[in-house]
C-alpha positions in Angstrom: 56.8 -27.8 -1.6 59.7 -25.2 -0.6 58.8 -22.7 -3.2 62.1 -22.3 -4.3 63.1 -22.4 -8.2 66.5 -23.6 -9.0 68.5 -22.2 -11.9 69.2 -24.7 -14.6 72.3 -25.2 -16.9 71.0 -25.9 -20.3 72.4 -28.0 -23.1 73.1 -26.7 -27.0 70.0 -28.3 -27.9 68.0 -26.3 -25.4 67.1 -29.2 -22.7 68.3 -29.0 -19.3 71.4 -30.9 -18.3 71.5 -30.4 -14.7 70.3 -28.3 -12.2 72.8 -25.5 -10.5 72.5 -27.0 -7.2 74.2 -30.2 -8.7 73.5 -33.5 -9.8 70.3 -35.3 -9.0 71.1 -38.1 -6.9 68.9 -41.5 -7.0 67.1 -42.1 -3.9 67.4 -45.9 -5.0 70.3 -48.0 -4.1 70.9 -50.4 -7.3 71.6 -54.0 -6.3 70.7 -55.9 -9.3 73.0 -57.3 -12.1 71.9 -54.5 -14.6 70.9 -51.0 -14.5 70.5 -48.2 -17.0 71.5 -44.7 -15.8 70.7 -41.2 -17.3 73.1 -38.2 -17.7 72.8 -35.5 -14.8 72.5 -38.3 -12.0 74.3 -39.8 -9.6 73.8 -43.7 -8.3 74.5 -45.9 -5.4 75.7 -49.2 -7.0 75.6 -52.1 -4.4 77.4 -55.1 -5.8 77.5 -57.3 -2.4 75.4 -60.2 -4.4 76.5 -59.9 -7.8 78.2 -57.9 -10.4 76.4 -55.4 -12.2 76.6 -53.9 -16.0 75.7 -50.4 -16.1 74.4 -49.3 -19.3 75.0 -45.6 -19.9 72.7 -43.7 -22.7 72.6 -44.2 -26.1 73.1 -40.5 -27.0 74.7 -37.8 -25.1 76.1 -34.4 -25.7 79.1 -32.6 -24.6 78.8 -32.0 -20.5 76.9 -34.7 -19.7 77.5 -36.3 -16.3 77.1 -39.4 -14.5 78.3 -40.5 -11.2 78.5 -43.8 -9.7 79.6 -44.8 -6.2 80.6 -48.3 -4.5 77.7 -48.3 -2.1 78.7 -51.3 0.0 82.6 -51.3 -0.8 82.4 -54.6 -2.6 83.6 -53.6 -6.1 86.6 -55.6 -5.4 84.9 -58.9 -4.9 81.8 -58.1 -7.7 82.9 -55.4 -10.3 80.9 -53.2 -12.1 81.0 -53.3 -16.0 79.9 -50.3 -17.9 78.4 -50.9 -21.5 78.9 -47.5 -23.3 75.6 -48.5 -25.4 77.3 -47.6 -29.0 79.2 -44.7 -27.8 82.8 -44.4 -27.3 84.6 -44.7 -23.7 87.9 -42.8 -23.4 88.3 -43.6 -27.3 87.7 -47.1 -27.4 84.5 -48.4 -28.9 82.0 -50.5 -27.1 83.4 -53.7 -27.8 86.2 -53.3 -25.1 85.8 -54.3 -21.7 85.2 -51.2 -19.1 85.3 -52.8 -15.7 85.8 -51.0 -12.6 87.1 -53.2 -9.6 88.2 -51.6 -6.5 86.2 -51.6 -3.1 85.2 -48.2 -2.3 85.6 -46.7 -5.7 83.7 -43.9 -7.2 83.4 -42.8 -10.9 82.5 -39.5 -12.1 82.5 -39.7 -15.9 81.7 -36.6 -18.6 80.8 -37.1 -22.1 83.2 -35.1 -24.5 82.4 -35.8 -28.0 82.3 -38.6 -30.6 85.9 -39.3 -30.7 86.4 -39.7 -27.0 83.0 -40.1 -25.7 82.8 -40.6 -22.0 86.1 -39.7 -20.0 86.5 -40.4 -16.6 86.9 -37.0 -14.5 87.8 -38.9 -11.4 87.6 -42.3 -9.9 89.2 -42.1 -6.7 91.4 -45.3 -6.8 92.5 -46.2 -10.2 91.9 -45.0 -14.0 90.2 -47.3 -16.6 92.9 -49.3 -18.7 91.1 -50.5 -21.8 91.2 -54.1 -22.5 91.3 -55.5 -25.7 87.8 -57.3 -26.5 88.6 -61.1 -26.4 88.3 -63.6 -29.3 84.8 -65.3 -29.3 85.2 -68.1 -31.9 88.2 -70.6 -33.1 89.2 -72.2 -36.2 91.3 -75.4 -36.7 92.7 -76.1 -40.2 95.4 -78.1 -42.1 96.8 -81.6 -40.7 96.7 -85.0 -41.6 94.0 -87.4 -42.2 95.3 -90.5 -40.5 98.6 -91.4 -38.2 102.1 -91.0 -40.1 101.7 -91.5 -43.5 98.3 -90.1 -44.2 97.3 -87.5 -46.5 97.9 -83.7 -45.8 94.8 -81.7 -45.7 93.5 -78.3 -46.0 90.4 -78.8 -44.2 89.1 -76.0 -41.7 86.8 -76.6 -38.7 85.0 -73.6 -37.3 84.0 -73.5 -33.4 81.3 -71.2 -32.4 81.0 -69.0 -29.2 79.6 -71.8 -27.5 82.3 -74.4 -28.3 80.4 -76.3 -31.0 82.4 -77.6 -33.9 81.2 -77.0 -37.0 81.4 -79.3 -40.0 84.6 -79.5 -42.2 85.1 -76.6 -44.8 87.6 -77.9 -47.2 89.8 -76.1 -50.0 91.5 -73.3 -47.8 95.1 -73.1 -49.0 97.8 -75.6 -49.7 97.2 -79.1 -48.0 99.9 -79.3 -45.4 100.6 -80.5 -41.8 102.6 -79.3 -38.6 101.6 -75.7 -38.8 101.5 -73.1 -36.3 98.7 -70.5 -35.7 97.6 -67.8 -33.6 95.0 -65.0 -33.4 96.4 -61.3 -34.7 94.7 -57.7 -35.2 92.4 -58.3 -32.2 89.8 -60.5 -34.6 91.5 -62.1 -37.1 93.9 -65.4 -37.5 96.6 -66.8 -39.4 98.3 -70.2 -40.4 101.8 -70.4 -41.1 104.7 -72.7 -42.0 104.8 -76.8 -41.9 105.4 -79.3 -44.4 103.7 -80.0 -47.9 106.1 -82.4 -49.5 108.9 -80.6 -48.0 108.9 -77.7 -45.5 107.2 -74.4 -46.7 107.0 -70.9 -45.5 103.4 -70.6 -46.7 100.6 -68.4 -44.6 97.3 -68.2 -44.8 95.1 -65.2 -43.3 91.9 -65.8 -41.7 89.5 -63.1 -41.7 87.1 -61.9 -38.8 84.1 -64.0 -40.1 86.5 -67.1 -40.4 87.2 -67.0 -44.1 90.8 -68.7 -45.3 92.6 -66.7 -47.5 94.8 -67.6 -50.3 98.4 -68.8 -49.7 101.3 -66.5 -49.1 104.7 -67.4 -49.8 108.1 -66.3 -48.5 107.7 -65.5 -44.9 110.7 -66.5 -43.2 112.8 -69.5 -43.1 110.6 -72.6 -44.2 110.2 -74.9 -41.4 107.8 -77.4 -39.4 106.6 -78.8 -36.0 106.7 -75.1 -34.7 104.6 -73.1 -32.3 102.7 -69.6 -32.5 100.9 -67.3 -30.0 99.4 -64.1 -29.6 101.5 -61.3 -28.2 100.9 -57.5 -27.1 96.9 -58.2 -27.4 96.9 -58.0 -31.3 100.3 -59.3 -32.8 101.7 -62.7 -33.0 105.0 -64.4 -32.9 105.8 -68.0 -34.6 108.9 -69.4 -32.9 111.0 -72.7 -33.0 110.4 -75.8 -35.3 112.4 -78.0 -37.8 114.2 -76.8 -41.0 114.4 -78.6 -44.4 117.9 -80.1 -43.1 115.9 -81.7 -40.2 117.5 -79.6 -37.5 115.9 -78.5 -34.9 116.0 -74.3 -34.9 115.3 -71.4 -32.0 114.5 -68.5 -34.3 111.4 -66.7 -34.1 109.1 -64.3 -36.5 107.0 -61.4 -35.2 103.6 -60.8 -37.0 102.5 -57.1 -37.0 98.7 -56.2 -36.4 97.7 -56.5 -39.9 99.3 -60.2 -40.5 102.6 -59.0 -41.9 105.5 -61.6 -40.9 108.6 -60.2 -40.0 112.3 -61.5 -41.3 113.9 -64.1 -38.7 115.0 -63.4 -35.1 117.7 -66.1 -34.1 118.8 -67.7 -30.8 115.4 -67.4 -28.7 116.4 -70.5 -26.2 116.8 -74.0 -26.9 116.3 -75.2 -30.1 113.4 -77.6 -30.4 110.1 -78.5 -32.1 106.7 -80.2 -31.8 106.0 -77.6 -28.6 103.0 -75.4 -27.8 102.3 -72.0 -27.1 99.6 -69.8 -26.1 99.0 -65.9 -24.9 98.6 -65.2 -20.9 98.8 -62.4 -18.5 97.3 -58.9 -18.4 99.1 -56.8 -21.0 99.6 -59.5 -23.7 102.4 -61.7 -23.1 102.7 -65.4 -24.5 104.3 -68.5 -23.4 106.1 -71.4 -25.5 106.6 -74.7 -23.7 107.5 -78.3 -23.7 109.0 -80.0 -27.3 111.7 -82.0 -28.3 115.4 -81.1 -28.5 116.8 -84.6 -29.2 114.8 -85.5 -26.0 111.4 -84.4 -24.7 111.8 -81.3 -22.2 109.5 -79.5 -20.1 111.2 -76.3 -20.4 109.3 -73.0 -21.0 110.0 -69.3 -22.6 108.0 -66.3 -21.8 107.5 -63.6 -24.3 107.3 -60.0 -23.4 104.3 -58.2 -24.6 106.7 -56.3 -27.4 107.7 -59.7 -28.5 111.0 -60.4 -26.7 111.6 -64.0 -26.2 113.0 -65.1 -22.6 115.3 -67.4 -21.9 115.0 -71.3 -20.8 112.8 -71.9 -17.6 113.3 -75.8 -16.9 111.2 -78.0 -14.8 107.6 -77.1 -15.7 105.7 -80.6 -15.5 106.4 -84.1 -17.3 108.5 -84.0 -20.2 106.7 -84.2 -23.5 105.8 -83.1 -27.2 103.0 -82.9 -29.4 100.9 -81.2 -27.1 98.7 -78.3 -27.5 97.9 -74.6 -25.5 95.1 -72.1 -25.0 94.1 -69.5 -22.8 91.2 -69.4 -20.3 89.5 -67.1 -18.0 91.5 -63.9 -17.4 94.9 -63.8 -18.4 95.6 -67.5 -17.6 96.5 -70.6 -20.0 96.6 -74.3 -20.1 98.9 -76.8 -21.5 97.2 -80.3 -22.4 97.9 -83.8 -23.7 101.1 -84.9 -25.7 103.2 -87.7 -25.8 106.1 -88.5 -23.0 108.1 -91.6 -24.7 106.9 -94.0 -22.1 104.4 -96.9 -22.5 101.7 -96.1 -23.1 102.9 -93.0 -24.7 100.0 -90.7 -25.1 98.6 -88.2 -22.4 95.6 -86.9 -21.0 97.6 -84.6 -18.3 97.2 -80.7 -18.3 99.3 -77.9 -16.3 97.8 -74.4 -15.7 99.6 -71.3 -16.1 99.0 -68.3 -13.9 98.3 -64.9 -15.1 102.1 -64.3 -14.5 103.3 -67.2 -16.4 104.0 -69.7 -13.6 103.4 -73.2 -14.7 101.6 -75.5 -12.4 102.0 -79.2 -11.7 100.6 -81.9 -13.8 96.7 -82.8 -13.3 96.2 -85.9 -14.7 93.0 -87.5 -16.1 91.3 -85.0 -18.4 89.8 -86.9 -21.3 91.1 -89.6 -23.6 95.2 -89.6 -24.1 96.4 -88.3 -27.1 99.0 -86.2 -29.1 99.3 -83.9 -32.1 95.9 -81.7 -31.5 94.9 -78.3 -31.5 93.8 -76.0 -29.1 92.4 -72.4 -29.0 90.1 -70.2 -26.8 86.6 -69.6 -27.6 83.0 -67.7 -25.9 86.0 -64.7 -24.5 87.1 -66.9 -21.8 87.1 -70.6 -22.4 89.0 -73.1 -24.0 89.0 -76.1 -26.4 91.3 -79.0 -27.4 90.3 -80.7 -30.3 91.4 -83.7 -32.6 94.7 -85.6 -32.5 95.8 -89.1 -32.6 95.9 -91.9 -30.2 97.4 -95.2 -29.5 100.9 -94.1 -30.2 100.1 -92.9 -33.7 97.8 -95.7 -34.5 94.4 -93.5 -35.4 93.2 -90.3 -35.5 89.8 -89.0 -33.6 87.6 -86.3 -34.2 86.9 -85.6 -30.0 87.1 -82.4 -28.2 87.5 -81.4 -24.7 85.9 -78.1 -23.3 87.9 -76.0 -20.8 85.9 -73.8 -18.5 86.9 -70.4 -17.5 88.3 -71.8 -14.2 90.5 -74.4 -16.3 88.4 -77.4 -15.7 88.7 -79.7 -18.6 85.3 -81.4 -19.4 85.1 -85.0 -20.7 85.2 -86.2 -24.3 83.0 -84.9 -26.9 82.9 -87.1 -30.0 81.8 -86.3 -33.8 83.4 -82.9 -34.3 84.2 -83.2 -37.9 86.5 -85.5 -39.7 89.3 -86.9 -37.8 92.7 -85.4 -38.1 96.1 -84.4 -36.5 99.0 -82.5 -36.8 96.8 -79.3 -37.3 97.0 -75.7 -36.1 94.2 -73.7 -34.0 93.8 -69.9 -33.2 90.6 -67.8 -32.0 89.2 -65.1 -34.1 86.2 -62.7 -34.2 85.0 -60.7 -31.3 81.6 -61.1 -32.1 79.6 -63.9 -30.4 
């Protein structure tokens, strides 16, 4: 022993926060996939072989400090995630993703109070940007029991965080088909518009537990065959479709993060119906693609994270209608299936969408060819295509195809609820 006594800095509770000589540095290099850290300490984090989730203390006092350093300059390859363990991080609760992804980074965090929680005092490259927690479950609802001429239904199908489609749930609003659906509010969903015996402007909100609410009427121009997507991480947009006179329209309607649908905005790209839409990107953009203008098209329209619809972009894969789309991975999306008007007309192809909205060339042979199906995200970073109709409109199916977080479509899974088509789909819930 040296015999030297260090001064100590005390918390308001009387416990020792840190020695006056500075932080206590761990002499062990952390290499595992998980680690629990304590206030008043510094840690070397080596992610050469894997990512690492750092769990912070479950309680903290103002002035508590923790330092994390990229030991091997590998956080750009294998990032670290911070679990704030019930406390806030920069004012966001611990359902938010806190990830550091830069080689050579060091993170120096200090606890403020219950409102803001842990705050980075410095991070030598990039500040943390909050990422909305992704939806974990999905819901597909409404539609038609058979091909053209079948009965409209109000049935819903819940999808678990592992991609399992539950048994039918009946009686959720007015039976109708050709609806749009999207997530909103971070963890909820809504279905809108469609055709009952005539086109409608109905909407049905879905809670974060998957409960479908009663009809709400009068939300914009009544129409069918439209599409919807999330934008800005917590809002939604309905766009395009066919009105009561049978004319294709190019209007859109923005949806607030409380589920309120705004009045019509006109003139957003070429008028068309039977298209698909999904979110993409790192800041909450969305994309509408394909459809029928009078002839089948392959155009897309990008939507900014404030809900502004861009002009037409043409030539993105095979022309088709009656397809579906969803997100996967981090900021990416996929269009899949549909009808091209050929013989046979139903398709099994997909087109991946990059995190900057670029649509890739066709990928063929992914499950049974079909149209008028639904798609949504699940499990935080995966997607699912389900239901639809095969044989040129002759028969409905109850099959599904899961999409991995790298965009690979799996083979058919059969027997997922009662077969239906012309339905809507959206993600909901941030809890697995």
